[in-house]
C-alpha positions as CSV (number, residue, x, y, z in Angstrom):
1,X,0.1,0.2,0.3
2,X,2.9,2.1,0.7
3,X,5.1,1.0,-1.7
4,X,5.2,4.6,-3.2
5,X,6.9,6.0,-0.2
6,X,11.2,6.0,-0.9
7,X,12.2,3.4,2.1
8,X,14.6,6.3,3.3
9,X,11.7,8.5,4.0
10,X,9.8,6.2,6.5
11,X,11.9,7.4,9.6
12,X,11.3,11.2,9.0
13,X,7.9,10.8,8.0
14,X,7.3,8.8,11.6
15,X,9.3,11.1,13.8
16,X,8.0,14.2,12.4
17,X,4.4,13.2,12.4
18,X,4.9,12.3,16.0
19,X,6.6,15.8,16.3
20,X,3.7,17.7,14.9
21,X,1.3,15.5,17.6
22,X,3.6,16.3,20.6
23,X,3.5,20.1,19.8
24,X,-0.1,19.7,19.3
25,X,-0.6,18.0,22.5
26,X,1.6,20.5,24.3
27,X,-0.4,23.4,23.5
28,X,-3.9,21.7,24.3
29,X,-2.4,20.9,27.8
30,X,-1.0,24.5,28.3
31,X,-4.7,25.9,27.5
32,X,-7.0,23.5,28.8
33,X,-8.3,24.1,32.1
34,X,-8.4,21.2,34.9
35,X,-6.2,19.0,32.5
36,X,-4.6,17.0,35.5
37,X,-6.5,14.0,36.6
38,X,-8.3,13.7,33.4
39,X,-6.0,13.5,30.4
40,X,-6.8,14.7,27.3
41,X,-10.3,12.7,27.0
42,X,-10.3,12.9,23.5
43,X,-11.1,9.2,22.0
44,X,-11.4,9.8,18.7
45,X,-7.7,11.2,18.7
46,X,-6.8,7.7,19.9
47,X,-8.4,5.9,17.7
48,X,-7.1,7.6,14.7
49,X,-3.4,7.2,16.0
50,X,-4.2,3.7,16.7
51,X,-5.4,3.6,12.8
52,X,-3.1,5.7,11.0
53,X,0.0,4.1,12.9
54,X,-1.0,0.5,12.6
55,X,-1.6,0.9,8.8
56,X,1.5,3.5,8.0
57,X,3.9,0.9,10.0
58,X,2.3,-2.2,9.3
59,X,2.2,-1.8,5.2
60,X,5.6,-0.7,4.9
61,X,7.1,-2.6,2.4
62,X,9.8,-5.4,3.0
63,X,13.4,-4.2,3.9
64,X,16.2,-5.6,5.9
65,X,18.3,-2.4,5.3
66,X,16.1,-0.2,6.9
67,X,13.8,-2.6,8.9
68,X,16.1,-5.1,10.3
69,X,14.8,-8.5,11.0
70,X,11.8,-7.7,9.0
71,X,13.6,-9.3,6.0
72,X,14.2,-12.5,8.0
73,X,10.7,-12.9,8.9
74,X,9.8,-12.3,5.3
75,X,12.0,-15.3,4.1
76,X,10.2,-17.5,6.6
77,X,7.1,-16.5,5.6
78,X,7.5,-16.7,1.9
79,X,9.1,-20.3,2.4
80,X,6.1,-21.4,4.5
81,X,3.9,-20.1,1.8
82,X,5.3,-22.4,-0.6
83,X,4.3,-25.6,1.5
84,X,7.5,-26.0,3.6
85,X,7.2,-27.5,6.7
86,X,8.3,-26.0,10.4
87,X,11.6,-27.8,10.6
88,X,13.0,-25.0,12.8
89,X,13.4,-26.0,16.4
90,X,13.5,-22.2,18.3
91,X,10.6,-19.9,18.4
92,X,8.5,-22.7,17.1
93,X,5.1,-21.6,18.4
94,X,6.0,-18.4,16.5
95,X,6.9,-20.3,13.1
96,X,3.7,-22.1,13.6
97,X,1.9,-18.9,13.5
98,X,3.9,-17.7,10.6
99,X,3.0,-20.8,8.6
100,X,-0.6,-20.6,9.5
101,X,-0.9,-17.3,8.2
102,X,1.0,-18.0,5.1
103,X,-1.8,-20.2,4.0
104,X,-4.5,-17.8,4.4
105,X,-3.0,-14.1,3.7
106,X,-0.1,-12.3,2.0
107,X,3.1,-11.2,3.6
108,X,1.6,-7.4,3.8
109,X,-1.5,-8.6,5.6
110,X,1.0,-10.7,8.0
111,X,3.1,-7.7,8.8
112,X,-0.3,-5.5,9.2
113,X,-1.5,-8.2,11.8
114,X,2.1,-7.9,13.8
115,X,1.3,-4.5,14.0
116,X,-2.0,-4.7,15.3
117,X,-0.4,-7.0,18.0
118,X,2.0,-4.2,18.9
119,X,-0.2,-1.2,19.1
120,X,-3.4,-2.2,19.9
121,X,-2.3,-3.5,23.6
122,X,-1.0,0.0,24.4
123,X,-4.2,1.8,23.0
124,X,-6.3,-0.6,25.2
125,X,-4.0,-0.3,28.3
126,X,-3.9,3.5,28.3
127,X,-7.9,3.5,27.9
128,X,-8.5,1.1,31.0
129,X,-6.0,3.2,33.2
130,X,-7.9,6.5,31.7
131,X,-11.3,5.1,31.7
132,X,-11.5,5.5,28.0
133,X,-9.2,8.3,27.8
134,X,-5.4,8.3,28.2
135,X,-4.3,9.8,24.6
136,X,-1.4,11.6,26.2
137,X,0.2,8.6,27.6
138,X,-0.9,6.8,24.6
139,X,1.0,9.3,22.6
140,X,4.2,9.0,24.8
141,X,4.2,5.3,24.7
142,X,4.7,6.0,21.0
143,X,6.9,8.7,21.1
144,X,9.4,6.7,23.2
145,X,13.0,6.1,22.0
146,X,12.5,2.5,21.1
147,X,9.0,2.5,19.9
148,X,9.3,2.4,16.1
149,X,12.6,-0.1,16.3
150,X,10.7,-2.9,18.1
151,X,7.5,-2.2,15.5
152,X,9.8,-2.9,12.5
153,X,13.2,-4.9,13.7
154,X,12.8,-6.7,17.3
155,X,9.1,-7.8,16.1
156,X,8.2,-10.2,18.2
157,X,10.2,-8.5,21.4
158,X,7.9,-5.7,20.9
159,X,4.6,-7.7,20.4
160,X,5.3,-9.6,23.9
161,X,6.0,-6.3,25.6
162,X,3.1,-4.7,24.7
163,X,0.9,-7.5,25.7
164,X,2.8,-7.3,28.9
165,X,1.7,-3.6,29.1
166,X,-2.0,-4.7,28.8
167,X,-1.4,-7.6,31.4
168,X,-0.4,-5.0,33.6
169,X,-3.6,-2.7,33.1
170,X,-5.6,-5.9,34.6
171,X,-4.9,-4.5,38.2
172,X,-6.9,-7.5,40.0
173,X,-3.9,-9.9,41.2
174,X,-6.4,-12.8,40.3
175,X,-7.5,-11.7,37.2
176,X,-7.3,-14.8,34.7
177,X,-6.9,-12.2,31.6
178,X,-3.7,-11.1,33.1
179,X,-2.2,-14.5,33.5
180,X,-3.5,-15.7,30.0
181,X,-1.8,-12.8,28.7
182,X,1.5,-13.5,30.8
183,X,1.4,-16.7,29.0
184,X,1.0,-15.5,25.6
185,X,3.6,-12.9,25.9
186,X,6.3,-15.7,27.0
187,X,4.9,-18.0,24.0
188,X,5.7,-15.1,21.8
189,X,9.0,-14.2,23.2
190,X,10.9,-16.3,26.3
191,X,12.5,-13.1,27.3
192,X,9.0,-11.8,28.6
193,X,9.6,-14.2,32.0
194,X,12.1,-11.2,33.1
195,X,9.4,-8.7,33.9
196,X,6.8,-11.4,34.6
197,X,9.2,-12.6,37.4
198,X,9.4,-8.9,38.5
199,X,5.9,-8.5,38.5
200,X,5.4,-12.0,40.6
201,X,8.5,-10.6,42.8
202,X,6.4,-7.1,43.3
203,X,3.5,-8.8,44.4
204,X,4.9,-10.6,47.5
205,X,7.4,-7.6,48.3
206,X,6.0,-4.0,47.9
207,X,8.9,-1.8,49.3
208,X,9.8,0.5,46.6
209,X,12.8,2.1,48.1
210,X,14.6,-1.2,48.4
211,X,14.1,-1.9,44.8
212,X,16.0,1.6,44.5
213,X,18.7,0.2,46.5
214,X,18.9,-3.0,44.3
215,X,18.7,-0.8,41.3
216,X,21.8,1.2,42.5
217,X,23.4,-1.7,43.7
218,X,23.4,-3.4,40.0
219,X,25.7,-0.7,38.6
220,X,28.8,-1.2,40.8
221,X,28.1,-4.9,40.7
222,X,28.0,-4.8,37.0
223,X,31.3,-2.6,37.1
224,X,33.1,-4.6,39.3
225,X,32.2,-8.1,38.2
226,X,32.0,-7.3,34.7
227,X,31.0,-10.5,32.3
228,X,30.7,-12.7,35.7
229,X,26.9,-11.9,35.4
230,X,26.5,-12.8,31.8
231,X,28.3,-16.2,32.7
232,X,26.1,-16.8,35.5
233,X,22.8,-16.3,33.5
234,X,24.2,-18.4,31.0
235,X,25.0,-21.3,33.2
236,X,21.4,-20.9,34.5
237,X,20.1,-21.6,30.9
238,X,18.3,-18.3,30.7
239,X,17.0,-17.2,27.4
240,X,16.7,-20.7,26.2
241,X,18.6,-21.2,22.6
242,X,19.2,-17.4,22.8
243,X,21.6,-17.8,25.4
244,X,24.6,-17.3,23.3
245,X,23.5,-13.4,23.2
246,X,25.1,-13.4,26.7
247,X,28.4,-15.1,25.7
248,X,29.0,-15.3,22.0
249,X,30.4,-11.6,21.9
250,X,29.5,-9.1,19.1
251,X,28.7,-11.3,16.2
252,X,26.8,-8.5,14.4
253,X,29.1,-6.1,15.1
254,X,26.4,-4.0,16.8
255,X,27.7,-0.6,18.0
256,X,24.9,-0.7,21.1
257,X,24.9,-4.5,21.7
258,X,28.3,-5.0,22.5
259,X,30.2,-2.1,23.8
260,X,31.0,-2.5,26.9
261,X,29.6,-0.7,29.9
262,X,27.2,1.9,28.4
263,X,27.1,5.1,31.0
264,X,24.9,6.9,28.4
265,X,22.1,4.5,28.4
266,X,22.1,3.7,32.2
267,X,21.7,7.5,32.4
268,X,18.7,7.3,30.2
269,X,17.3,4.6,32.3
270,X,17.8,6.5,35.5
271,X,15.5,9.3,34.2
272,X,12.9,7.1,34.7
273,X,14.3,5.4,38.2
274,X,14.4,9.2,39.2
275,X,11.0,10.1,38.1
276,X,9.8,7.1,40.3
277,X,12.0,8.1,43.2
278,X,10.5,11.6,43.3
279,X,6.7,10.7,43.0
280,X,7.2,7.5,45.5
281,X,9.8,8.6,48.2
282,X,9.0,12.3,47.9
283,X,5.9,13.1,46.9
284,X,4.4,9.9,48.6
285,X,2.1,8.7,46.0
286,X,0.1,6.2,47.1
287,X,-1.3,4.8,43.4
288,X,-0.9,0.9,44.0
289,X,-0.8,0.7,39.8
290,X,1.9,2.9,40.0
291,X,4.0,1.5,42.5
292,X,4.0,-2.0,41.2
293,X,4.6,-1.2,37.6
294,X,7.8,1.5,38.9
295,X,9.1,-2.0,41.1
296,X,8.9,-4.1,37.9
297,X,10.6,-1.5,36.1
298,X,13.6,-1.3,38.8
299,X,14.0,-5.2,38.9
300,X,13.9,-5.7,35.2
301,X,16.4,-2.5,34.2
302,X,18.7,-3.9,37.1
303,X,18.9,-7.3,35.5
304,X,19.9,-5.6,32.0
305,X,22.5,-3.3,33.9
306,X,24.1,-6.5,35.4
307,X,24.4,-8.1,31.6
308,X,24.9,-4.9,30.0
309,X,28.0,-6.0,28.0
310,X,26.1,-9.0,26.4
311,X,25.4,-9.3,22.6
312,X,22.1,-8.0,21.7
313,X,22.3,-5.8,24.8
314,X,19.7,-3.4,23.6
315,X,17.0,-6.4,23.6
316,X,17.5,-7.1,27.2
317,X,17.1,-3.3,27.6
318,X,14.1,-3.1,26.1
319,X,12.7,-5.2,29.0
320,X,12.5,-2.3,30.8
321,X,12.2,0.5,28.5
322,X,8.8,-0.6,27.4
323,X,7.5,1.0,30.6
324,X,9.5,3.9,30.6
325,X,6.6,6.1,29.2
326,X,4.1,4.7,32.0
327,X,6.6,5.2,35.0
328,X,7.4,8.8,34.1
329,X,4.0,10.3,32.8
330,X,1.3,8.2,34.6
331,X,1.8,10.2,38.0
332,X,1.7,13.9,36.0
333,X,-2.1,12.8,34.3
334,X,-3.3,11.0,37.5
335,X,-3.0,13.7,40.4
336,X,-1.5,17.1,41.0
337,X,1.9,17.5,42.4
338,X,2.9,20.9,41.6
339,X,1.5,24.4,41.5
340,X,1.8,24.6,37.8
341,X,2.2,21.0,36.9
342,X,0.6,21.3,33.4
343,X,4.2,23.6,32.6
344,X,5.8,20.7,34.2
345,X,4.5,18.1,32.3
346,X,5.0,20.1,29.1
347,X,8.6,20.5,30.0
348,X,9.1,16.9,30.6
349,X,7.3,15.8,27.4
350,X,9.7,18.3,25.5
351,X,12.7,16.4,26.8
352,X,11.5,13.1,26.7
353,X,10.5,13.3,23.0
354,X,13.7,15.6,22.6
355,X,15.8,12.7,23.3
356,X,13.9,10.4,21.1
357,X,13.9,13.1,18.0
358,X,17.8,13.8,18.8
359,X,18.5,10.0,18.4
360,X,16.9,9.9,15.1
361,X,18.9,12.8,13.9
362,X,22.0,11.1,15.1
363,X,21.3,8.2,13.0
């Protein structure tokens, strides 16, 4: 459908479109009375954003140069479309899903469905948290640094983590839907066990200050012990057949994935940690949803810091980064903490998306 768009234009179109939406949202926030606690309750805007992005990203042309692993997914899909059997032993459920789809649809429709599975859970989760609204939080999920990448390259990882976001929006501890979504996320991408483990831990232990201490402790432990942690988790069998990610070195010459201790991205992660610390410790926020998801973020991000030197470290980082928009913006949108909170919110939005846009320009 979008074959007429040059591949080199895809990222500029996406990021400049989001830039326009962020600017419009900022103007609305600064001019709308009683914004805090209600969010922009514009259901139509959320729905239109969902539809536009799903079709724009989902119907993109196949390209390994511009969309990374998409070409690999497409190669398998086309192979299964010819009648080939599933012979691969890893990610077998996903391959059977691709084979099933290849029998009833084109590859373009398959990637569109993948995009629905990636974006729709975020939309539904924001609606649940804000009782039908949640446009600003939904926009900030999309404005996040890694959003486009995990919709076009790390596709399974992106789908699994979006399903986790939807699972976390089911607040009741005994919610059957929550655990079915956990199971689905794990089937799609086994690495989902990291934030799921963090969730289980957060159910039984709720003291956020100790999670913060644990996150801080992970930094010197990673610096001092180095590759000990990668080897430890490898020996425990973490990650199934992807265990080589922890110990194989830089097999793909990936500048992010194997560049030693990444102080810059630890600092990026720390932005959410400081935000959560401020609202939980300083402002004494009592919102149980926020407290639990912040604890999940701290555990998952600390795990990444410990194995920060691993190959494809960015994929482990995303097991916490997918929650950054929630950790940073949810409190701003739920209750008032500052005299001129809308001004503070606007500033934080500018910094948050400003980093995303700067990284786009840098690349």
